[in-house]
C-alpha positions in Angstrom: 47.6 -3.3 11.8 47.4 0.5 11.5 44.1 2.3 10.5 45.8 3.7 7.3 46.7 0.2 6.2 43.1 -0.9 6.7 41.9 2.0 4.6 44.4 1.2 1.8 42.9 -2.3 1.6 39.4 -0.7 1.1 40.4 1.8 -1.5 40.9 -0.7 -4.4 37.4 -2.1 -3.6 35.9 1.4 -3.8 37.6 1.9 -7.2 35.9 -1.2 -8.5 32.4 0.2 -7.9 30.7 1.5 -11.0 29.9 5.2 -10.5 27.0 4.9 -13.0 25.4 2.1 -11.1 22.2 3.2 -9.4 21.0 1.6 -6.2 17.8 2.3 -4.2 19.7 3.2 -1.0 18.1 4.5 2.1 15.5 6.6 0.3 14.3 3.6 -1.6 14.0 1.7 1.7 12.1 4.5 3.3 9.6 4.8 0.4 9.1 1.0 0.4 8.6 1.1 4.2 6.0 3.9 4.0 4.1 2.1 1.2 4.1 -1.1 3.3 2.9 0.7 6.4 0.1 2.4 4.3 -1.0 -0.9 2.9 -1.1 -2.5 6.4 -3.2 0.4 7.6 -5.5 0.2 4.6 -6.0 -3.6 5.1 -6.7 -3.0 8.8 -9.2 -0.3 8.0 -10.9 -2.4 5.4 -11.2 -5.3 7.8 -12.8 -3.0 10.4 -15.3 -1.7 7.9 -16.1 -5.1 6.5 -16.9 -6.2 10.1 -19.6 -3.6 10.3 -21.3 -4.8 7.2 -24.5 -6.7 8.0 -25.7 -8.7 5.0 -28.3 -11.4 4.6 -27.3 -14.7 3.1 -29.3 -16.5 0.5 -31.4 -19.4 1.9 -29.5 -22.7 1.7 -32.5 -24.9 0.9 -32.3 -23.8 -2.8 -35.6 -21.9 -2.7 -36.3 -19.7 -5.7 -36.6 -15.9 -5.2 -40.3 -16.2 -6.2 -41.0 -18.4 -3.2 -39.6 -15.8 -0.8 -41.7 -13.0 -2.3 -43.9 -11.1 0.2 -47.6 -12.1 0.2 -48.7 -8.6 -0.9 -46.6 -8.7 -4.1 -47.0 -11.1 -6.9 -44.1 -13.5 -7.6 -43.3 -11.7 -10.9 -42.7 -8.4 -9.1 -39.6 -9.8 -7.5 -36.7 -8.3 -9.5 -35.4 -4.9 -10.6 -38.4 -2.9 -9.8 -39.8 -4.7 -6.8 -38.5 -2.1 -4.2 -39.8 0.9 -6.2 -43.0 -0.5 -7.5 -41.8 -0.2 -11.1 -42.6 -3.0 -13.5 -40.0 -5.7 -13.5 -39.2 -5.3 -17.2 -38.1 -1.6 -16.7 -35.1 -0.3 -14.8 -36.0 2.6 -12.4 -35.0 5.9 -13.8 -34.9 4.7 -17.4 -36.9 6.6 -20.0 -39.3 4.9 -22.4 
């Protein structure tokens, strides 16, 4: 089979394609690949940062927060203002 005969078989297939049909093509693939790589990097970075977080878990014995209050503070001081010394019924920085 000659190369020109092979091309003549492909020409009718090319004429059947709709010229108004839009396909993503190579550019769409490149954009998708860049977004996927960015997401992978973001997840890796988040995992690294979450590994650095040192948090304290709540006690498992079901103890109330009042029972774990320091001895120098009354049990009702545990709450919104305990760290700043503000009354528990006020939010720090809030005006009267």
